[in-house]
C-alpha angles and dihedrals in degrees: 000000000000117000128190117164111015126170116193116192099169144234101294097049097075118021090171131024120195116236095246091060099053110102141167111285095036111137114216138190126207127195109237097183138326091296107025134072128185128200138210146155133242109243106184143331121248128180093267101040143308128301113231138180123214126216125233102239132074121203130203090235134037092246121106131167131221090249091054091051090056087061097051127104130198111265100187137035110261108289129206106232135192098242092174090061098036104044110013109034097017090212102166114086112242095014122125119180123165140176105238103173147339138243108218113216094018113178117182113229129215096009101128095109101043114118140159122204134213140167135058124308109277094026102046122142129206124211128195127215091271095057097257112148131204138159115282124218122218087259089055089049089056095040104047129054124252122271092250119131113230129224139212094282094049095047093044089052091051092047091047089058095051 
């Protein structure tokens, strides 16, 4: 991942971020358990949540430096997350997600073929990470993930298997 202008303000500055203030380029940290933290970046906003990428490294503290971010790789395909529940209202018991920094001028790379699908077979739609919607074929419906924002439990399960 290429970083240019990164500001890290840390875990304790913003325990909660209201939905309307979450934007592409926000760097976040989530508490996996008592001794592990994972990190990611908000890629884009679509009508049902935010698309996020998750980095491949966990740390024993929620502190990360700009130089550590330079060395990280993406561990999962882009995921649609329920930012309202995770960052704003903190609905799920035991979850702790926080915006800890921001990458100015963030530009997602290699995201031209990232879609989510929704609707019934025969009238399905696909939506890309920039909220552009088109009709989805049956093959698209089988190829792309459902437009279903994931919560804390779902993401932790995916990260555990990576």
